[in-house]
ROVEXLUM-360727 format. One line per 10 residues: number of its first residue (from 1); their letters; for each residue x, y, z of N, C-alpha, C. Coordinates in Angstrom, 1 decimal, decimal comma. Atoms other than C-alpha are relative to their C-alpha. Example, Ala and Ser with C-alpha at 12.3 -4.5 7.8 and 13.67 -1.06 7.14 Angstrom:
// residues 2
1> AS> 0,9 -1,2 0,0 12,3 -4,5 7,8 0,9 1,2 0,0; -0,9 -1,1 0,0 13,7 -1,1 7,1 -0,8 1,1 0,8
***
This chain:
// residues 142
1> MSDLLVIKTF> -0,4 1,4 0,4 37,1 102,7 84,8 -0,2 -0,9 1,1; 0,3 1,0 -1,1 35,9 99,7 86,8 1,3 -0,7 0,5; -1,1 0,7 -0,6 38,2 97,8 89,1 0,3 -1,3 -0,9; -0,1 1,2 0,8 37,6 94,6 87,0 0,8 0,3 -1,3; -0,7 -0,4 1,3 38,7 96,4 83,8 1,4 0,3 0,2; -1,4 -0,3 -0,3 41,9 97,6 85,4 0,7 -1,3 0,3; -0,7 1,2 -0,4 42,7 94,2 86,8 0,2 -0,9 -1,3; -0,1 0,8 1,2 42,0 92,5 83,4 1,0 0,6 -0,9; -1,1 -0,7 0,8 44,2 95,1 81,7 1,4 -0,4 0,4; -1,3 0,4 -0,6 47,1 94,3 84,0 0,2 -1,5 -0,3
11> HLLGFAGCLS> -0,1 1,4 0,3 46,4 90,6 83,5 0,5 -0,2 -1,4; -0,4 0,1 1,5 46,7 91,0 79,7 1,4 0,5 -0,2; -1,4 -0,5 0,1 49,8 93,1 80,1 1,0 -1,0 0,5; -0,9 1,0 -0,5 51,3 90,4 82,2 0,3 -1,1 -1,0; -0,1 1,0 1,1 50,6 87,9 79,4 0,9 0,5 -1,1; -0,8 -0,6 1,1 52,1 90,3 76,8 1,5 0,0 0,4; -1,4 -0,1 -0,4 55,2 90,7 78,9 0,6 -1,4 0,0; -0,5 1,4 0,0 55,6 86,9 79,4 0,2 -0,6 -1,4; -0,2 0,6 1,4 55,0 86,0 75,8 1,1 0,6 -0,8; -1,1 -0,6 0,7 57,3 88,6 74,4 1,4 -0,4 0,6
21> ASFFKNLLLR> -1,3 0,3 -0,6 60,1 87,9 76,9 0,4 -1,5 -0,3; -0,3 1,4 0,3 59,8 84,1 76,3 0,3 -0,2 -1,4; -0,4 0,1 1,4 59,8 84,5 72,6 1,4 0,5 -0,3; -1,3 -0,5 0,2 62,9 86,6 72,6 1,1 -0,8 0,7; -0,9 0,9 -0,7 64,6 84,3 75,1 0,3 -1,2 -0,9; -0,2 1,2 0,9 64,0 81,4 72,7 0,8 0,4 -1,2; -0,8 -0,4 1,2 65,5 83,4 69,8 1,5 0,0 0,4; -1,4 0,0 -0,5 68,7 84,0 71,9 0,5 -1,4 0,2; -0,5 1,3 -0,4 68,9 80,4 73,0 0,2 -0,9 -1,2; -0,3 0,7 1,2 69,2 79,3 69,4 1,5 0,0 -0,3
31> RPAIEGPALS> -1,4 -0,1 0,2 72,8 80,4 69,5 0,7 -1,1 0,8; -0,8 1,0 -0,8 75,5 77,9 70,6 0,5 0,6 1,3; -0,5 -0,6 -1,2 76,9 80,4 73,0 -0,6 1,4 0,1; 0,6 -1,4 -0,2 75,4 83,6 74,5 0,9 0,7 1,0; -0,9 -0,8 -0,9 77,7 86,2 75,9 -0,1 1,5 -0,3; 0,0 -1,4 0,1 78,3 89,9 76,3 -1,4 0,6 0,1; 1,4 -0,6 -0,1 75,2 92,1 75,5 -1,1 -1,0 -0,2; 1,1 1,0 0,1 73,2 89,1 74,4 -0,3 -0,7 1,3; 0,2 0,6 -1,3 73,7 87,5 77,8 -0,8 0,9 0,9; 0,7 -1,0 -0,8 72,6 90,7 79,5 -1,5 0,1 -0,4
41> RLVGLDKLSG> 1,4 0,0 0,4 69,5 90,8 77,3 -0,8 -1,2 0,5; 0,7 1,2 -0,5 68,7 87,2 78,2 -0,3 0,1 1,5; 0,3 -0,1 -1,4 69,0 87,9 81,9 -1,1 1,1 0,2; 1,1 -1,0 -0,1 66,8 91,0 81,5 -1,3 -0,5 -0,5; 1,3 0,6 0,5 64,2 89,1 79,5 -0,5 -1,0 1,0; 0,4 0,9 -1,1 64,2 86,5 82,3 -0,6 0,7 1,1; 0,6 -0,9 -1,0 63,5 89,2 84,8 -1,3 0,5 -0,4; 1,3 -0,5 0,6 60,7 90,6 82,6 -1,0 -1,2 0,1; 1,0 1,1 0,0 59,1 87,1 82,3 -0,4 -0,3 1,5; 0,3 0,2 -1,4 59,4 86,6 86,1 -0,9 1,0 0,6
51> GSSVVILATG> 0,9 -1,0 -0,5 57,8 89,9 86,9 -1,3 -0,1 -0,6; 1,3 0,1 0,7 55,1 89,4 84,3 -0,8 -1,2 0,6; 0,7 1,2 -0,6 54,3 86,0 85,9 -0,6 0,3 1,3; 0,6 -0,4 -1,3 53,8 87,6 89,3 -1,2 0,8 -0,3; 1,2 -0,8 0,3 51,4 90,1 87,7 -1,1 -0,9 -0,5; 1,1 0,9 0,4 49,5 87,3 86,0 -0,6 -0,7 1,2; 0,5 0,8 -1,1 49,3 85,3 89,2 -0,9 0,9 0,9; 0,7 -0,9 -1,0 48,2 88,3 91,4 -1,3 0,5 -0,6; 1,3 -0,5 0,6 45,6 89,6 88,9 -1,0 -1,2 -0,2; 0,9 1,2 0,1 44,3 86,1 88,3 -0,7 -0,4 1,3
61> ILMAGWFAKP> 0,6 0,3 -1,3 43,8 85,5 92,0 -1,1 1,1 0,3; 1,0 -1,1 -0,2 42,0 88,9 92,2 -1,3 -0,3 -0,8; 1,2 0,2 0,8 39,7 88,0 89,4 -0,8 -1,2 0,4; 0,6 1,3 -0,4 39,0 84,4 90,5 -0,7 0,2 1,4; 0,4 0,0 -1,3 38,5 85,4 94,1 -1,0 1,1 0,3; 0,8 -1,2 -0,4 36,7 88,8 94,1 -0,7 0,7 -1,1; 0,5 -1,0 0,9 36,2 90,7 90,9 -0,8 -0,5 -1,2; 0,7 0,4 1,2 34,9 88,5 88,1 -1,3 -0,8 0,5; 1,1 0,8 -0,4 32,3 85,7 88,4 0,2 -0,6 1,4; -0,1 0,6 -1,3 31,6 84,0 91,7 1,2 -1,1 0,0
71> TGFYLHSPLF> -1,2 0,9 -0,1 34,7 82,0 92,9 -0,4 -1,5 -0,3; 0,4 1,4 0,3 32,7 78,7 92,6 0,0 -0,3 -1,5; -0,1 0,2 1,4 32,5 79,2 88,9 1,4 -0,5 -0,4; -1,4 0,4 0,3 36,3 79,0 88,7 0,3 -1,3 0,5; -0,4 1,3 -0,7 36,7 76,2 91,2 -0,6 -1,2 -0,6; 0,6 1,1 0,7 34,3 74,0 89,2 0,3 -0,1 -1,5; -0,3 0,0 1,4 35,8 74,7 85,8 1,3 -0,7 -0,3; -1,2 0,7 0,4 38,2 72,2 84,3 1,0 0,9 -0,8; -0,8 -0,9 0,7 39,5 75,0 82,1 0,9 0,8 0,9; -0,7 -0,7 -1,0 40,5 77,0 85,1 1,1 -0,8 0,6
81> WGKVTLFTLA> -1,0 0,8 -0,6 42,3 74,1 86,7 1,1 -0,4 -1,0; -1,0 0,2 1,1 44,0 73,3 83,4 1,0 1,1 -0,1; -0,8 -1,2 0,1 45,3 76,8 83,3 0,9 0,2 1,2; -0,8 -0,1 -1,2 46,5 76,8 86,9 1,1 -1,1 0,0; -1,0 1,1 0,1 48,2 73,4 86,4 1,1 0,3 -0,9; -1,0 -0,3 1,0 50,0 74,5 83,3 0,9 1,2 0,5; -0,7 -1,1 -0,5 51,0 77,8 84,9 1,0 -0,4 1,1; -0,8 0,5 -1,1 52,4 76,0 87,9 1,2 -0,8 -0,6; -1,1 0,8 0,6 54,4 73,5 85,7 1,0 0,9 -0,8; -0,9 -0,9 0,7 55,8 76,3 83,5 0,8 0,8 0,9
91> SAAILTTKPL> -0,8 -0,8 -1,0 56,8 78,4 86,5 1,0 -0,9 0,7; -1,0 0,9 -0,7 58,5 75,4 88,2 1,1 -0,3 -1,0; -1,0 0,3 1,0 60,3 74,6 84,9 1,0 1,2 -0,1; -0,8 -1,2 0,1 61,6 78,2 84,6 0,8 0,2 1,2; -0,8 -0,2 -1,2 62,7 78,3 88,2 1,3 -0,9 0,0; -1,2 0,9 0,1 65,1 75,4 87,4 1,1 0,7 -0,8; -1,0 -0,6 0,8 66,9 77,7 85,0 0,7 1,2 0,7; -0,5 -1,2 -0,8 67,6 80,5 87,6 1,5 -0,2 0,4; -1,4 0,2 -0,3 70,8 78,9 88,9 1,0 0,0 -1,2; -0,7 0,0 1,2 72,0 78,4 85,4 0,3 1,4 -0,5
101> LRRAKAEGVL> -0,2 -1,3 0,5 71,5 82,0 84,4 0,9 0,8 1,0; -0,9 -0,6 -0,9 73,2 83,2 87,6 1,5 -0,4 -0,2; -1,4 0,5 0,3 76,2 81,0 86,9 0,5 0,6 -1,3; -0,4 -0,6 1,3 76,3 82,2 83,3 0,4 1,4 0,1; -0,3 -1,4 -0,2 76,2 85,8 84,3 1,3 0,2 0,7; -1,3 -0,1 -0,7 79,1 85,3 86,7 1,2 -0,4 -0,9; -1,1 0,5 0,9 81,1 83,4 84,0 0,1 0,8 -1,2; 0,0 -0,9 1,2 80,1 85,8 81,2 -0,4 -0,7 -1,2; 0,4 0,7 1,2 78,9 83,1 78,9 -1,0 -1,1 0,4; 1,0 1,1 -0,1 76,0 80,6 78,5 0,1 -0,8 -1,2
111> RPAPRERLVM> 0,0 1,0 1,1 76,3 77,5 76,4 -1,2 -0,9 0,3; 1,2 0,7 -0,4 72,7 76,3 76,6 0,0 -1,5 -0,5; 0,2 1,4 0,3 72,2 72,5 76,7 -1,4 -0,2 -0,6; 1,3 0,3 0,5 69,3 70,9 74,9 -1,1 0,1 1,1; 1,0 -0,1 -1,1 67,4 70,7 78,3 -0,4 1,4 0,2; 0,4 -1,4 -0,2 67,6 74,4 78,8 -0,8 0,6 -1,1; 0,8 -0,5 1,2 66,3 75,1 75,3 -1,4 -0,6 0,1; 1,3 0,7 -0,1 63,5 72,6 75,9 -0,8 0,7 1,1; 0,8 -0,7 -1,1 62,5 74,3 79,2 -0,5 1,3 -0,5; 0,4 -1,3 0,5 62,4 77,7 77,5 -1,1 -0,2 -1,1
121> MFDFGSILVI> 1,1 0,2 1,0 60,3 76,3 74,6 -1,3 -0,4 0,7; 1,1 0,5 -0,8 58,0 74,6 77,1 -0,7 1,3 0,6; 0,5 -1,2 -0,6 57,6 78,0 78,9 -0,8 0,8 -1,1; 0,7 -0,8 1,1 56,7 79,8 75,6 -1,3 -0,7 -0,4; 1,2 0,7 0,4 54,3 77,1 74,5 -1,1 0,0 1,1; 0,9 0,0 -1,1 52,7 77,0 78,0 -0,7 1,3 0,1; 0,6 -1,3 -0,1 52,1 80,7 78,1 -1,0 0,2 -1,1; 1,0 -0,1 1,1 50,4 80,5 74,7 -1,3 -0,8 0,3; 1,2 0,9 -0,3 48,1 77,6 75,8 -0,8 0,7 1,2; 0,6 -0,6 -1,1 47,4 79,4 79,1 -0,9 1,2 -0,4
131> AMLGLWLARA> 0,7 -1,1 0,6 46,4 82,5 77,2 -1,3 -0,4 -0,7; 1,1 0,5 0,7 44,1 80,5 75,0 -1,1 -0,6 0,9; 1,0 0,5 -1,0 42,5 78,7 77,9 -0,7 1,2 0,8; 0,6 -1,2 -0,7 42,0 82,1 79,6 -1,1 0,7 -0,9; 1,0 -0,6 0,9 40,2 83,5 76,5 -1,2 -0,9 -0,1; 1,2 0,9 0,0 38,0 80,4 76,4 -0,8 0,1 1,3; 0,7 -0,2 -1,3 37,2 80,8 80,1 -0,7 1,3 0,0; 0,6 -1,4 -0,1 36,5 84,5 79,7 -1,3 0,0 -0,9; 1,2 0,1 0,8 34,0 83,7 76,9 -1,1 -0,8 0,7; 1,0 0,8 -0,8 32,3 81,2 79,2 -0,6 0,9 1,0
141> LA> 0,5 -1,0 -1,1 31,9 84,1 81,7 -1,0 0,9 -0,6; 0,9 -1,0 0,6 30,1 86,3 79,2 -1,4 -0,4 -0,1
***
């Protein structure tokens, strides 16, 4: 198996982890209050999406820098920069929820405000768009 195929596989697995974690976080956040096992699941899903994001970032850098097309191809592609910008915005938005989740875990309950729900929906929507941009970019590489 080639190095590029392994890296692409991990990149796709990262997206699968992010999408599924974000989807299930959104389902949990529909409740007026999240506590007990549901809060533990929410915290676990948040960790899964964070770890998956690191995998996406690391494998994306490897592909853009060394293993796929020449780096210049990516640096001159508006699709690539759109993907990077959206990934950065979604990651920054999710980082704003970390203190909220830590506090909720300590208190044993989370009563999500509309802003927290909006941030999580933005995260899910962003990951979907990033995945679509990535597929479009990959087709441009073929």
